[in-house]
C-alpha positions as CSV (number, residue, x, y, z in Angstrom):
1,M,51.5,-90.5,2.4
2,R,50.7,-89.0,5.8
3,L,48.2,-86.2,6.3
4,E,50.9,-83.8,7.5
5,Q,52.6,-84.1,4.1
6,Y,49.8,-82.2,2.5
7,W,50.2,-78.5,2.2
8,G,48.4,-76.6,5.0
9,V,47.7,-79.7,7.1
10,G,49.5,-79.2,10.4
11,P,49.4,-81.4,13.5
12,K,46.2,-79.9,14.8
13,T,44.3,-80.2,11.5
14,A,45.6,-83.7,11.0
15,E,44.5,-84.8,14.4
16,T,41.0,-83.4,13.8
17,L,40.8,-85.3,10.5
18,R,42.0,-88.6,12.0
19,E,39.5,-88.4,14.9
20,S,36.6,-87.7,12.6
21,L,37.4,-89.6,9.4
22,G,40.4,-91.7,10.0
23,E,43.7,-91.4,8.1
24,S,42.7,-93.2,5.0
25,A,39.3,-91.6,4.5
26,A,40.8,-88.1,5.2
27,I,43.5,-88.7,2.5
28,D,40.8,-89.9,0.1
29,A,38.8,-86.7,0.8
30,I,41.8,-84.5,0.1
31,E,42.7,-86.4,-3.1
32,S,39.2,-86.2,-4.4
33,A,38.9,-82.5,-3.4
34,D,35.9,-83.2,-1.2
35,V,35.5,-79.9,0.7
36,R,32.3,-81.1,2.3
37,A,34.0,-84.1,4.0
38,L,36.7,-81.9,5.4
39,V,34.2,-79.2,6.7
40,D,32.0,-81.9,8.2
41,A,35.1,-83.2,9.9
42,G,35.7,-79.9,11.6
43,V,38.1,-78.0,9.2
44,T,37.0,-74.5,8.4
45,R,35.8,-74.0,4.9
46,G,38.5,-71.5,4.0
47,R,41.3,-73.7,5.2
48,A,39.8,-76.8,3.5
49,T,39.6,-74.8,0.2
50,R,43.2,-73.7,0.4
51,V,44.4,-77.2,1.3
52,L,42.5,-78.8,-1.6
53,R,43.7,-76.2,-4.1
54,R,47.3,-77.0,-3.3
55,A,46.8,-80.7,-2.9
56,N,45.2,-81.0,-6.4
57,G,46.9,-78.3,-8.3
58,K,50.2,-77.4,-6.6
59,E,52.1,-76.9,-9.9
60,A,49.2,-75.1,-11.4
61,M,48.9,-72.7,-8.5
62,D,52.4,-71.5,-9.3
63,L,50.8,-69.5,-12.1
64,F,50.0,-66.8,-9.6
65,G,53.4,-65.1,-9.2
66,T,52.1,-62.3,-6.9
67,R,49.6,-61.7,-4.1
68,D,47.6,-59.4,-6.4
69,A,47.3,-62.2,-9.0
70,R,46.1,-64.7,-6.4
71,E,43.5,-62.1,-5.2
72,V,42.1,-61.8,-8.7
73,Y,41.9,-65.7,-8.8
74,D,40.2,-65.8,-5.4
75,D,37.7,-63.1,-6.3
76,L,36.8,-64.6,-9.6
77,L,36.0,-68.0,-8.0
78,D,34.0,-66.2,-5.3
79,I,31.9,-64.6,-8.0
80,A,31.5,-67.9,-9.9
81,A,30.6,-69.8,-6.7
82,G,27.8,-67.3,-6.1
83,Y,25.9,-68.9,-9.0
84,A,26.2,-72.4,-7.7
85,V,23.1,-74.5,-7.6
86,T,24.2,-76.6,-4.6
87,E,26.6,-76.1,-1.7
88,H,28.8,-78.9,-2.9
89,A,29.0,-77.4,-6.4
90,A,30.0,-74.1,-4.8
91,D,32.8,-75.9,-3.0
92,R,33.9,-77.6,-6.3
93,V,34.0,-74.2,-8.0
94,R,36.1,-72.7,-5.2
95,V,38.8,-75.4,-5.5
96,L,39.2,-75.0,-9.2
97,T,42.8,-74.5,-10.2
98,P,44.5,-73.7,-13.5
99,L,44.9,-76.6,-15.8
100,T,48.4,-77.4,-17.1
101,S,47.2,-79.0,-20.3
102,D,45.7,-77.2,-23.2
103,D,43.7,-80.3,-24.0
104,R,42.1,-80.3,-20.6
105,R,41.3,-76.6,-20.9
106,E,39.6,-77.2,-24.2
107,E,37.7,-80.1,-22.7
108,R,36.4,-78.1,-19.8
109,L,35.5,-75.2,-22.1
110,D,33.5,-77.6,-24.2
111,D,31.6,-78.9,-21.1
112,V,31.0,-75.5,-19.6
113,L,29.8,-73.9,-22.9
114,E,27.6,-76.8,-23.6
115,A,26.0,-76.3,-20.2
116,R,25.8,-72.6,-20.8
117,D,23.9,-73.1,-23.9
118,A,21.6,-75.7,-22.2
119,W,20.9,-73.3,-19.4
120,A,20.3,-70.4,-21.7
121,D,17.8,-72.5,-23.7
122,L,15.7,-73.5,-20.7
123,S,12.4,-71.8,-20.1
124,E,11.9,-69.9,-16.8
125,D,9.7,-72.7,-15.6
126,D,12.3,-75.3,-16.4
127,R,15.0,-73.2,-14.7
128,D,12.9,-73.0,-11.6
129,A,12.3,-76.7,-11.6
130,V,16.1,-77.3,-11.8
131,L,16.8,-74.9,-9.0
132,D,14.1,-76.4,-6.9
133,A,15.4,-79.9,-7.4
134,F,18.9,-78.9,-6.3
135,A,17.5,-76.9,-3.4
136,D,15.8,-80.0,-2.2
137,Y,19.0,-82.0,-2.7
138,D,20.9,-79.5,-0.5
139,E,18.1,-79.4,2.2
140,A,18.3,-83.2,2.4
141,G,22.1,-83.0,3.0
142,G,23.2,-84.3,-0.4
143,T,22.6,-88.0,0.5
144,D,22.4,-90.8,-2.1
145,R,18.6,-90.7,-1.8
146,A,18.6,-87.0,-2.3
147,A,20.7,-87.4,-5.5
148,V,18.3,-90.0,-6.8
149,E,15.3,-87.9,-6.2
150,C,17.1,-84.9,-7.8
151,A,17.9,-86.9,-10.9
152,L,14.3,-88.0,-11.2
153,A,13.1,-84.4,-10.8
154,L,15.5,-83.4,-13.6
155,R,14.1,-86.1,-15.8
156,E,10.5,-85.1,-15.0
157,A,11.4,-81.6,-16.1
158,G,12.2,-83.0,-19.5
159,L,16.0,-82.4,-19.4
160,R,17.7,-84.6,-21.9
161,G,21.0,-84.9,-23.7
162,G,24.1,-82.7,-23.6
163,T,24.8,-81.6,-20.0
164,F,22.1,-84.0,-18.8
165,A,23.1,-87.0,-21.0
166,A,24.5,-88.9,-18.1
167,L,20.9,-89.4,-16.9
168,D,19.5,-90.5,-20.3
169,G,20.1,-94.2,-19.8
170,I,18.8,-94.6,-16.3
171,D,16.0,-97.0,-15.4
172,E,13.6,-94.6,-13.7
173,D,11.4,-97.3,-12.2
174,A,14.5,-99.1,-10.7
175,L,15.8,-95.8,-9.4
176,R,12.4,-95.1,-7.7
177,E,12.6,-98.5,-6.0
178,A,16.1,-97.7,-4.9
179,A,15.1,-94.3,-3.7
180,D,12.2,-95.8,-1.7
181,A,14.7,-98.4,-0.3
182,L,17.2,-95.8,0.6
183,A,14.5,-93.7,2.3
184,A,13.4,-96.7,4.3
185,L,16.9,-97.7,5.6
186,T,18.2,-95.8,8.6
187,D,21.4,-96.1,10.5
188,D,19.8,-98.1,13.2
189,G,17.2,-100.1,11.4
190,V,14.2,-99.5,9.2
191,A,12.1,-96.3,9.0
192,A,8.4,-96.2,9.8
193,G,6.2,-96.6,6.8
194,A,8.5,-99.1,5.0
195,D,6.4,-102.2,6.0
196,D,2.8,-102.3,7.3
197,R,3.3,-105.4,9.3
198,L,6.4,-104.1,10.9
199,D,4.6,-100.8,11.8
200,R,1.8,-102.8,13.4
201,L,4.2,-104.9,15.4
202,R,6.1,-101.9,16.6
203,E,2.9,-100.1,17.5
204,R,1.5,-103.0,19.5
205,A,4.9,-103.6,21.2
206,A,5.1,-100.0,22.2
207,T,1.5,-100.1,23.6
208,A,2.2,-103.3,25.5
209,R,5.3,-101.8,27.0
210,D,3.5,-98.7,28.1
211,L,0.8,-100.8,29.7
212,A,3.5,-102.9,31.4
213,D,5.1,-99.8,32.8
214,S,1.8,-98.7,34.3
215,A,0.5,-102.1,35.5
216,F,-1.0,-100.7,38.7
217,D,-3.1,-98.3,36.6
218,V,-4.3,-101.2,34.5
219,V,-5.3,-103.1,37.7
220,E,-7.3,-100.1,38.9
221,T,-9.0,-99.6,35.6
222,V,-10.1,-103.2,35.4
223,R,-11.4,-103.2,38.9
224,E,-13.4,-100.1,38.2
225,R,-15.2,-102.2,35.6
226,G,-16.5,-104.4,38.4
227,A,-14.3,-107.5,38.1
228,R,-13.9,-108.9,41.6
229,D,-13.3,-112.7,41.6
230,P,-10.0,-114.0,40.0
231,D,-11.5,-115.6,36.9
232,A,-13.6,-112.5,36.1
233,F,-10.6,-110.3,36.8
234,R,-8.3,-112.3,34.4
235,S,-11.0,-112.2,31.7
236,A,-11.4,-108.5,32.1
237,V,-7.7,-107.9,31.9
238,V,-7.5,-109.9,28.7
239,E,-10.4,-108.0,27.2
240,Y,-8.9,-104.6,28.2
241,V,-5.5,-105.4,26.8
242,A,-7.1,-106.6,23.6
243,E,-8.9,-103.3,23.2
244,E,-5.7,-101.3,23.8
245,T,-3.4,-103.4,21.6
246,G,-5.7,-104.9,18.9
247,L,-4.3,-108.4,19.7
248,T,-6.6,-111.5,19.9
249,R,-7.7,-112.7,23.3
250,G,-5.9,-116.0,22.7
251,R,-2.6,-114.3,22.0
252,I,-2.9,-112.3,25.3
253,E,-4.0,-115.3,27.3
254,S,-1.0,-117.3,26.1
255,A,1.3,-114.6,27.6
256,G,-0.3,-114.9,31.0
257,P,1.6,-116.6,33.8
258,D,0.5,-120.1,35.0
259,E,0.7,-118.8,38.6
260,A,0.6,-115.3,40.0
261,V,1.0,-114.0,43.5
262,D,-1.8,-111.4,43.1
263,S,-3.6,-109.4,40.5
264,A,-0.8,-106.9,40.1
265,D,1.7,-109.7,39.5
266,F,-0.7,-111.3,37.0
267,V,-1.1,-108.0,35.0
268,G,2.5,-107.0,35.2
269,S,3.8,-110.5,34.2
270,T,1.3,-110.8,31.3
271,L,2.1,-107.4,29.9
272,R,5.9,-107.8,30.2
273,T,5.8,-111.1,28.5
274,L,3.6,-109.8,25.8
275,A,5.8,-106.7,25.2
276,D,8.9,-108.8,25.1
277,E,7.4,-111.2,22.5
278,L,6.1,-108.3,20.3
279,E,9.4,-106.5,20.4
280,A,11.2,-109.7,19.4
281,E,8.8,-110.2,16.6
282,A,9.2,-106.6,15.5
283,D,13.0,-107.0,15.5
284,E,12.8,-110.2,13.5
285,R,10.5,-108.6,11.0
286,A,12.7,-105.5,10.8
287,A,15.7,-107.7,10.0
288,E,13.7,-109.4,7.2
289,V,12.6,-106.0,5.8
290,R,16.1,-104.6,6.0
291,A,17.5,-107.5,4.1
292,E,14.8,-107.0,1.4
293,L,15.6,-103.3,1.2
294,E,19.3,-103.8,1.1
295,A,18.8,-106.3,-1.8
296,D,16.8,-103.6,-3.6
297,V,19.6,-101.1,-3.1
298,A,22.2,-103.6,-4.1
299,D,20.3,-104.3,-7.3
300,G,20.3,-100.6,-8.2
301,A,23.7,-99.8,-6.6
302,A,25.5,-99.2,-9.9
303,D,22.7,-97.0,-11.1
304,V,22.6,-95.1,-7.8
305,E,26.3,-94.6,-7.8
306,A,26.2,-93.4,-11.4
307,V,23.3,-91.0,-10.6
308,V,25.1,-89.6,-7.5
309,D,28.2,-88.8,-9.6
310,A,26.0,-87.5,-12.5
311,V,24.0,-85.1,-10.2
312,S,27.2,-83.8,-8.7
313,D,28.8,-83.1,-12.1
314,I,25.6,-81.6,-13.5
315,A,25.3,-79.3,-10.5
316,F,29.0,-78.2,-11.0
317,L,28.6,-77.5,-14.7
318,L,25.2,-75.7,-14.4
319,S,26.8,-73.5,-11.7
320,L,29.5,-72.5,-14.1
321,A,26.9,-72.2,-16.9
322,R,24.9,-69.7,-14.8
323,F,28.0,-67.7,-14.1
324,A,28.8,-67.6,-17.9
325,V,25.2,-66.6,-18.8
326,A,25.0,-63.9,-16.2
327,H,28.2,-62.3,-17.4
328,D,27.9,-63.0,-21.1
329,L,31.2,-65.0,-21.1
330,S,32.6,-66.4,-24.3
331,R,35.1,-69.0,-25.4
332,P,38.7,-67.8,-25.6
333,D,41.1,-69.0,-28.3
334,L,43.9,-70.8,-26.6
335,A,46.6,-69.9,-29.0
336,G,49.3,-67.3,-29.9
337,D,52.2,-66.0,-27.8
338,G,50.5,-63.2,-26.0
339,V,47.1,-62.0,-25.0
340,A,44.5,-60.0,-26.9
341,V,40.9,-59.1,-26.0
342,A,38.1,-57.5,-28.0
343,N,35.4,-55.6,-26.0
344,A,36.5,-57.1,-22.7
345,R,34.7,-56.2,-19.4
346,N,36.0,-56.2,-15.9
347,L,33.9,-58.5,-13.7
348,F,34.7,-56.6,-10.6
349,L,32.9,-53.5,-11.8
350,S,29.2,-53.0,-11.5
351,G,26.8,-50.8,-13.6
352,E,27.5,-49.7,-17.1
353,V,31.1,-50.5,-18.1
354,Q,32.8,-49.4,-21.2
355,P,34.4,-52.5,-22.8
356,V,38.0,-52.2,-24.0
357,T,40.0,-53.8,-26.8
358,Y,43.6,-54.4,-26.1
359,G,46.5,-56.8,-26.7
360,V,50.2,-57.4,-26.4
361,G,52.5,-60.1,-27.8
362,D,52.0,-62.3,-30.8
363,H,48.4,-63.0,-31.6
364,D,46.0,-63.1,-34.5
365,L,42.8,-62.4,-32.8
366,A,39.8,-62.6,-35.1
367,G,37.0,-60.8,-33.4
368,G,35.5,-58.8,-36.2
369,A,35.5,-55.0,-36.3
370,S,36.0,-54.8,-32.5
371,A,39.3,-56.6,-32.7
372,A,40.6,-54.7,-35.7
373,G,43.7,-52.6,-35.1
374,I,45.2,-54.3,-32.1
375,P,48.9,-54.3,-32.6
376,A,50.6,-57.7,-32.7
377,G,54.3,-58.6,-32.2
378,D,55.2,-56.1,-29.4
379,R,56.5,-57.9,-26.3
380,V,55.8,-54.9,-24.1
381,A,53.2,-52.2,-24.0
382,V,53.8,-49.1,-21.8
383,L,50.3,-47.8,-20.9
384,T,50.0,-44.1,-20.1
385,G,47.3,-41.6,-19.7
386,A,44.8,-39.8,-17.5
387,N,44.4,-40.2,-13.8
388,S,41.3,-42.3,-13.0
389,G,41.5,-43.3,-16.7
390,G,41.0,-47.0,-16.2
391,K,44.6,-48.1,-16.6
392,T,44.7,-50.3,-13.5
393,T,41.2,-51.6,-14.4
394,L,42.6,-52.6,-17.9
395,L,45.5,-54.5,-16.3
396,E,43.0,-56.3,-14.0
397,T,40.7,-57.1,-16.9
398,V,43.6,-58.7,-18.8
399,C,44.5,-60.6,-15.7
400,Q,40.9,-61.9,-15.3
401,V,40.8,-63.1,-18.9
402,V,44.1,-65.0,-18.5
403,V,43.2,-66.5,-15.2
404,L,39.8,-67.7,-16.4
405,A,41.3,-69.1,-19.6
406,S,43.9,-70.9,-17.6
407,M,41.2,-72.8,-15.8
408,G,39.3,-73.7,-19.0
409,L,36.6,-71.2,-18.3
410,P,35.0,-68.7,-20.7
411,V,36.0,-65.1,-20.4
412,P,34.3,-61.6,-20.2
413,A,35.1,-60.5,-23.8
414,E,33.5,-60.6,-27.2
415,A,36.6,-62.4,-28.4
416,A,39.9,-63.3,-26.8
417,Q,43.1,-65.1,-27.7
418,V,45.3,-66.2,-24.8
419,G,48.7,-67.8,-25.1
420,R,50.2,-70.2,-22.6
421,F,51.8,-68.6,-19.5
422,D,53.6,-70.3,-16.6
423,T,53.4,-67.3,-14.3
424,V,51.2,-64.2,-14.1
425,V,52.8,-61.2,-12.3
426,F,50.0,-58.8,-11.5
427,H,51.2,-55.9,-9.3
428,R,48.8,-53.2,-8.3
429,R,49.9,-49.7,-7.4
430,H,51.0,-49.5,-3.7
431,A,51.5,-45.9,-2.7
432,S,54.2,-46.4,0.0
433,F,57.3,-44.5,-0.6
434,N,60.1,-46.3,1.3
435,A,63.0,-48.6,0.6
436,G,61.3,-51.6,2.1
437,V,58.4,-51.4,-0.3
438,L,60.8,-51.0,-3.3
439,E,62.8,-54.0,-2.2
440,S,59.7,-56.2,-1.6
441,T,58.2,-55.2,-4.9
442,L,61.4,-56.0,-6.8
443,K,61.6,-59.4,-5.0
444,S,58.1,-60.0,-6.0
445,V,58.2,-59.1,-9.7
446,V,61.8,-60.0,-10.9
447,P,62.2,-63.7,-9.9
448,P,59.2,-64.9,-12.0
449,L,60.5,-62.8,-14.9
450,V,63.9,-64.4,-14.9
451,G,62.8,-67.9,-13.9
452,E,61.9,-70.8,-16.1
453,G,58.8,-70.7,-18.3
454,R,56.7,-68.0,-19.9
455,T,55.7,-64.9,-17.8
456,L,53.0,-62.3,-18.2
457,M,53.9,-59.0,-16.5
458,L,51.0,-56.7,-15.5
459,V,52.6,-53.9,-13.4
460,D,50.8,-50.8,-12.3
461,E,52.6,-47.4,-11.6
462,F,55.9,-48.7,-10.6
463,E,57.0,-45.1,-9.9
464,A,54.8,-45.0,-6.8
465,I,57.4,-46.8,-4.8
466,T,60.5,-44.7,-5.4
467,E,61.5,-41.2,-6.6
468,P,60.5,-40.5,-10.2
469,G,64.0,-40.3,-11.7
470,R,65.1,-43.6,-10.3
471,A,61.7,-45.2,-11.0
472,A,62.1,-44.3,-14.7
473,D,65.5,-46.1,-14.7
474,L,64.1,-49.2,-13.0
475,L,61.1,-49.3,-15.3
476,N,63.4,-49.1,-18.3
477,G,65.3,-52.0,-16.9
478,L,62.1,-54.0,-16.4
479,V,60.9,-53.4,-19.9
480,E,64.3,-54.4,-21.4
481,L,64.4,-57.5,-19.1
482,T,60.9,-58.5,-20.2
483,V,61.9,-58.3,-23.9
484,D,65.2,-60.1,-23.3
485,R,63.5,-62.9,-21.5
486,G,60.9,-63.4,-24.2
487,A,58.1,-62.5,-21.7
488,V,55.0,-60.4,-22.4
489,G,54.2,-57.3,-20.3
490,V,52.0,-54.3,-19.9
491,Y,53.5,-51.5,-17.6
492,V,51.3,-48.6,-16.5
493,T,53.2,-45.4,-15.9
494,H,53.1,-41.6,-15.9
495,L,56.8,-41.5,-16.8
496,A,56.6,-42.3,-20.5
497,D,58.4,-39.1,-21.4
498,D,61.2,-39.9,-18.9
499,L,61.9,-43.3,-20.3
500,S,65.0,-43.9,-22.4
501,P,64.4,-45.1,-25.9
502,L,62.4,-48.3,-25.5
503,P,63.4,-51.6,-27.2
504,E,62.1,-52.1,-30.7
505,A,59.7,-54.8,-29.4
506,A,58.0,-52.3,-27.0
507,R,55.4,-49.7,-27.7
508,V,53.6,-46.9,-25.8
509,D,49.7,-46.6,-25.6
510,G,47.6,-43.9,-24.1
511,I,44.3,-43.3,-22.4
512,F,42.8,-39.9,-22.7
513,A,40.4,-37.8,-20.6
514,E,38.1,-35.9,-22.9
515,G,36.6,-33.3,-20.6
516,L,34.1,-33.0,-17.8
517,T,30.5,-34.1,-17.6
518,N,27.8,-31.6,-16.8
519,D,28.1,-32.6,-13.1
520,L,31.9,-32.1,-13.4
521,G,32.7,-35.8,-13.4
522,L,35.8,-36.8,-15.4
523,L,34.9,-37.9,-18.9
524,V,37.3,-40.6,-20.1
525,D,37.6,-42.7,-23.2
526,Y,38.8,-45.9,-21.5
527,Q,39.7,-47.4,-24.8
528,P,43.5,-47.0,-25.2
529,R,45.0,-45.5,-28.3
530,F,47.8,-47.6,-29.6
531,G,51.2,-46.0,-30.2
532,V,50.3,-42.7,-28.6
533,V,51.4,-41.3,-25.2
534,G,48.4,-40.5,-23.1
535,K,48.1,-37.3,-21.1
536,S,47.2,-36.9,-17.5
537,T,45.3,-33.7,-18.3
538,P,45.5,-32.1,-14.8
539,E,43.5,-29.2,-16.0
540,F,40.3,-31.3,-15.8
541,I,41.0,-32.2,-12.2
542,V,41.9,-28.6,-11.3
543,S,38.8,-27.4,-13.1
544,R,36.6,-29.7,-11.0
545,L,38.3,-28.5,-7.8
546,V,37.8,-24.9,-8.7
547,A,34.1,-25.4,-9.5
548,N,33.4,-27.4,-6.4
549,A,35.3,-25.3,-3.9
550,S,32.8,-23.6,-1.5
551,D,35.4,-21.9,0.7
552,R,36.6,-18.6,-0.9
553,A,40.2,-19.0,0.2
554,V,40.3,-22.6,-0.9
555,R,38.9,-21.6,-4.3
556,Q,41.5,-19.0,-4.6
557,G,44.2,-21.6,-3.9
558,F,42.9,-23.8,-6.6
559,E,42.7,-20.9,-9.0
560,E,46.4,-20.3,-8.4
561,L,47.0,-23.9,-9.3
562,A,45.0,-23.4,-12.4
563,S,47.4,-20.7,-13.6
564,A,50.2,-23.2,-13.0
565,V,48.7,-25.9,-15.2
566,G,47.3,-23.5,-17.8
567,E,44.5,-21.2,-16.8
568,E,43.2,-20.9,-20.3
569,A,42.7,-24.7,-20.5
570,V,41.0,-24.7,-17.1
571,Q,38.6,-21.9,-18.0
572,R,37.8,-23.6,-21.4
573,T,37.1,-26.9,-19.6
574,L,34.7,-25.2,-17.1
575,S,33.0,-23.4,-20.0
576,D,32.6,-26.6,-21.9
577,A,31.0,-28.3,-18.9
578,E,28.6,-25.4,-18.3
579,W,27.7,-25.3,-21.9
580,T,27.0,-29.1,-21.9
581,A,24.8,-28.7,-18.8
582,E,22.8,-25.9,-20.4
583,Q,22.3,-27.9,-23.6
584,R,21.0,-30.8,-21.6
585,E,18.6,-28.6,-19.7
């Protein structure tokens, strides 16, 4: 297979990879989802991530039937990657794709939740030790030596079993020897400090070479010491070089020429010969040391390779574990023919978030009191209710749960049951009223619904893209098509009263605004009420506009709107808000 045959690898990217890695190594990097190798080769991180997702999960990526579904997937992995303990682990998180086998999902859930529990049980000191070890690993560039030292640091922190079990059988002494050997080996030889004799030879060779390069200075220095006749001069040169290099007089004398033209020729020839000999000896010793070090590395090669893989896997699992702990994620039940969640939370929201309990399709969620009362068996739920009532957020929350479960990851809910879906169609509200948007939307949501496999439809305010009367007709058609095709869907709309009688397998749910807060914020119960049409309650919105209007003419205009929606209700709402504020004061 050629590089250009991989999704997203065009001629320019392929050429970049060939020049940097070579065809075979580049293909190996793609097949092993090695983001770091592609980035180091010159591919941008974003493109590398997209290429590897498709290369290693093309069929699975078909789960995302719309751009909005893919955005939820991207954003979830960005959040998860933010908890990564190494850069490479963050890359591995970003290239996660849905798994096509329930067994593989369960296996990953087992691994991640075991890591979650391990991380949660660590003391703060142990957590800091783990993070420090991985920070050092990253700073060292993720080399084999860095992986060995990271593994030893994890062992020193007392981490054993479970997530760290891959390190339990290692020979720590052998690993330390391998680490020392790896530290001593460089691309072009042996590092300083690996062998005392080699270091001495290198130091003396360097000193001799420096002296040889400044032979005239040596002549002047020796003459300044008073040596005048040839024999005294030669003796003084030998003594001076011995002082500078630490070599014996005999070794220096043996390097001297039998004949020399003059003193400068004698000094230069002696020092050049001496430097050449010392450099040759240093090279010979370096070769011996390198062979010994390579033997040490070879002896521990299997252990080092195992540790390199183990450290990478531990970093990956601990990254997902930290994500799970930070957001209190739990194990979903991968069963049923629908989706149901108890006390689910939207990961894209910050601050205090009201959890919601919801479900559609066939399920038997057992989540205690919080899961009680979720209808089961309806193929479609039509969700209605207040403006700013959290309907879109609920759709997004359900989408998050399904996407995370598809990857074998825990979900943001007290309990969840998620069936198997081949396509998730998540469509956010797009307020563009024109035929082009209607056409593109229908082309986006209908093909997955009528295609092969199971589809989950999560469609928000379909009426925003065409006139209300026709939107109601189209929405009716989508609901009926969803039921006919055996799909599962939740459709958000304000047109519940305009819909024709829904199929027996469909129901209507509602979210209700309950009033205004003392600062005139909309007070909403985000938990849907099953089987009840929600109300938009415009009197709450108009009440807030009346109260907040500073311009007299503008206020009068809002008051006229109040009479249109029910002046009595508006006044009651304002009175309730004022009374609540007084009570709190």
